C-alpha positions as YAML, in Angstrom:
chain: A
units: angstrom
residues:
- id: 1
  name: GLN
  ca: [0.00, 0.00, 0.00]
- id: 2
  name: VAL
  ca: [1.42, 3.33, -1.10]
- id: 3
  name: GLN
  ca: [1.29, 6.19, 1.37]
- id: 4
  name: LEU
  ca: [2.56, 9.74, 1.05]
- id: 5
  name: VAL
  ca: [2.24, 11.68, 4.28]
- id: 6
  name: GLU
  ca: [2.86, 15.42, 4.30]
- id: 7
  name: SER
  ca: [3.67, 17.40, 7.42]
- id: 8
  name: GLY
  ca: [5.01, 20.80, 8.42]
- id: 9
  name: GLY
  ca: [2.24, 23.06, 7.26]
- id: 10
  name: GLY
  ca: [0.78, 25.81, 9.38]
- id: 11
  name: LEU
  ca: [0.26, 29.53, 9.84]
- id: 12
  name: VAL
  ca: [3.21, 31.83, 9.22]
- id: 13
  name: GLN
  ca: [3.64, 35.58, 8.86]
- id: 14
  name: PRO
  ca: [4.68, 37.16, 5.56]
- id: 15
  name: GLY
  ca: [8.44, 36.93, 5.16]
- id: 16
  name: GLY
  ca: [8.61, 33.83, 7.32]
- id: 17
  name: SER
  ca: [9.77, 30.30, 6.59]
- id: 18
  name: LEU
  ca: [8.39, 26.78, 6.78]
- id: 19
  name: ARG
  ca: [9.72, 23.35, 5.91]
- id: 20
  name: LEU
  ca: [7.37, 20.73, 4.55]
- id: 21
  name: SER
  ca: [8.11, 17.01, 4.62]
- id: 22
  name: CYS
  ca: [6.68, 14.14, 2.63]
- id: 23
  name: GLU
  ca: [7.38, 10.66, 3.94]
- id: 24
  name: ALA
  ca: [6.74, 7.84, 1.48]
- id: 25
  name: SER
  ca: [6.05, 4.18, 2.09]
- id: 26
  name: GLY
  ca: [5.14, 1.31, -0.19]
- id: 27
  name: ILE
  ca: [7.28, 2.52, -3.10]
- id: 28
  name: PHE
  ca: [10.91, 2.12, -4.17]
- id: 29
  name: PHE
  ca: [11.46, 5.73, -3.23]
- id: 30
  name: ARG
  ca: [14.94, 6.26, -4.67]
- id: 31
  name: ILE
  ca: [13.83, 5.72, -8.27]
- id: 32
  name: TYR
  ca: [10.73, 7.89, -8.09]
- id: 33
  name: SER
  ca: [10.41, 11.41, -9.41]
- id: 34
  name: MET
  ca: [8.95, 13.45, -6.57]
- id: 35
  name: GLY
  ca: [7.16, 16.76, -6.55]
- id: 36
  name: TRP
  ca: [5.27, 19.38, -4.61]
- id: 37
  name: TYR
  ca: [2.11, 20.96, -5.98]
- id: 38
  name: ARG
  ca: [-0.28, 23.44, -4.44]
- id: 39
  name: GLN
  ca: [-3.88, 24.47, -4.84]
- id: 40
  name: ALA
  ca: [-5.37, 27.69, -3.58]
- id: 41
  name: PRO
  ca: [-9.14, 28.18, -3.20]
- id: 42
  name: GLY
  ca: [-10.75, 28.71, -6.59]
- id: 43
  name: LYS
  ca: [-7.55, 28.00, -8.48]
- id: 44
  name: GLN
  ca: [-6.10, 25.03, -10.33]
- id: 45
  name: ARG
  ca: [-3.42, 22.84, -8.83]
- id: 46
  name: GLU
  ca: [-0.01, 24.12, -9.88]
- id: 47
  name: LEU
  ca: [3.55, 22.87, -9.84]
- id: 48
  name: VAL
  ca: [5.70, 24.16, -7.00]
- id: 49
  name: ALA
  ca: [8.83, 22.03, -7.49]
- id: 50
  name: ARG
  ca: [10.00, 18.64, -8.66]
- id: 51
  name: ILE
  ca: [13.11, 16.54, -8.06]
- id: 52
  name: ASN
  ca: [14.02, 13.41, -9.96]
- id: 53
  name: SER
  ca: [15.96, 10.36, -8.85]
- id: 54
  name: GLY
  ca: [19.22, 11.97, -9.92]
- id: 55
  name: GLY
  ca: [18.58, 15.13, -7.93]
- id: 56
  name: THR
  ca: [17.71, 17.38, -10.86]
- id: 57
  name: THR
  ca: [15.23, 20.02, -9.76]
- id: 58
  name: LYS
  ca: [12.60, 22.16, -11.43]
- id: 59
  name: TYR
  ca: [10.66, 25.06, -9.90]
- id: 60
  name: GLY
  ca: [7.53, 26.98, -10.68]
- id: 61
  name: ASP
  ca: [8.20, 30.57, -11.72]
- id: 62
  name: SER
  ca: [6.50, 32.06, -8.66]
- id: 63
  name: VAL
  ca: [8.72, 30.22, -6.15]
- id: 64
  name: GLN
  ca: [12.06, 30.23, -7.96]
- id: 65
  name: GLY
  ca: [14.75, 31.56, -5.64]
- id: 66
  name: ARG
  ca: [12.57, 31.30, -2.53]
- id: 67
  name: PHE
  ca: [11.82, 27.59, -2.21]
- id: 68
  name: THR
  ca: [14.22, 24.64, -2.21]
- id: 69
  name: ILE
  ca: [13.24, 21.03, -2.84]
- id: 70
  name: SER
  ca: [15.37, 18.16, -1.60]
- id: 71
  name: ARG
  ca: [15.17, 14.46, -0.85]
- id: 72
  name: ASP
  ca: [16.72, 11.97, 1.54]
- id: 73
  name: ASN
  ca: [16.55, 8.54, -0.01]
- id: 74
  name: ALA
  ca: [17.73, 6.89, 3.21]
- id: 75
  name: LYS
  ca: [14.66, 8.27, 4.97]
- id: 76
  name: ASN
  ca: [12.22, 7.91, 2.06]
- id: 77
  name: THR
  ca: [11.44, 11.57, 2.57]
- id: 78
  name: MET
  ca: [11.20, 14.67, 0.40]
- id: 79
  name: TYR
  ca: [11.37, 18.22, 1.72]
- id: 80
  name: LEU
  ca: [10.35, 21.70, 0.67]
- id: 81
  name: GLN
  ca: [12.13, 24.56, 2.39]
- id: 82
  name: MET
  ca: [10.06, 27.69, 1.91]
- id: 83
  name: THR
  ca: [11.45, 31.13, 2.66]
- id: 84
  name: SER
  ca: [10.28, 34.72, 2.12]
- id: 85
  name: LEU
  ca: [6.72, 33.47, 2.21]
- id: 86
  name: GLU
  ca: [4.02, 35.69, 0.73]
- id: 87
  name: PRO
  ca: [0.23, 35.68, 1.23]
- id: 88
  name: GLU
  ca: [0.00, 34.41, -2.36]
- id: 89
  name: ASP
  ca: [1.73, 31.19, -1.20]
- id: 90
  name: THR
  ca: [-1.33, 30.31, 0.86]
- id: 91
  name: ALA
  ca: [-2.62, 26.96, -0.40]
- id: 92
  name: VAL
  ca: [-2.91, 23.27, 0.30]
- id: 93
  name: TYR
  ca: [0.43, 21.69, -0.59]
- id: 94
  name: TYR
  ca: [0.42, 18.17, -2.02]
- id: 95
  name: CYS
  ca: [3.18, 15.62, -2.37]
- id: 96
  name: ASN
  ca: [3.40, 13.64, -5.61]
- id: 97
  name: ALA
  ca: [5.37, 10.53, -6.54]
- id: 98
  name: ASP
  ca: [5.77, 9.34, -10.13]
- id: 99
  name: ASP
  ca: [7.31, 6.03, -11.17]
- id: 100
  name: PRO
  ca: [9.44, 6.85, -14.24]
- id: 101
  name: ARG
  ca: [8.90, 3.35, -15.62]
- id: 102
  name: TYR
  ca: [5.10, 3.34, -15.60]
- id: 103
  name: SER
  ca: [3.01, 6.38, -16.39]
- id: 104
  name: ASP
  ca: [0.00, 5.05, -14.49]
- id: 105
  name: ARG
  ca: [1.94, 4.81, -11.22]
- id: 106
  name: SER
  ca: [1.40, 8.31, -9.89]
- id: 107
  name: TYR
  ca: [0.51, 8.87, -6.26]
- id: 108
  name: TRP
  ca: [-0.64, 11.81, -4.16]
- id: 109
  name: GLY
  ca: [-0.63, 12.69, -0.50]
- id: 110
  name: GLN
  ca: [-3.59, 14.11, 1.37]
- id: 111
  name: GLY
  ca: [-2.16, 17.64, 1.48]
- id: 112
  name: THR
  ca: [-1.05, 20.04, 4.17]
- id: 113
  name: GLN
  ca: [-2.36, 23.58, 4.62]
- id: 114
  name: VAL
  ca: [0.02, 26.51, 4.47]
- id: 115
  name: THR
  ca: [-1.40, 29.90, 5.41]
- id: 116
  name: VAL
  ca: [0.65, 33.07, 5.12]
- id: 117
  name: SER
  ca: [-1.01, 35.91, 6.97]
- id: 118
  name: SER
  ca: [-0.28, 38.63, 9.47]
...
């Protein structure tokens, strides 16, 4: 059974920082391409950042330079370090895992709420 469990969300003031974690189980984590997406109320889900098995990263334009994605294969965990947070970053953040061998093996976590407000 595949499980992706996000943690680390919460309420933070503008300019603050948070670190999200996504712990995976039931998959061969080290070969998976992992990603963070977010969805704000009334908006479509959008890419925040992705990291592949080799460590190559990709960021959405709105978070480039502020957010850093990383992974620890020994812990089956992916992270998102978020700095200089803005109210526009308020959203539910979702963890995604894609098996590069099979396009139908794509999994999602339940999401964690991030609220940026003073």
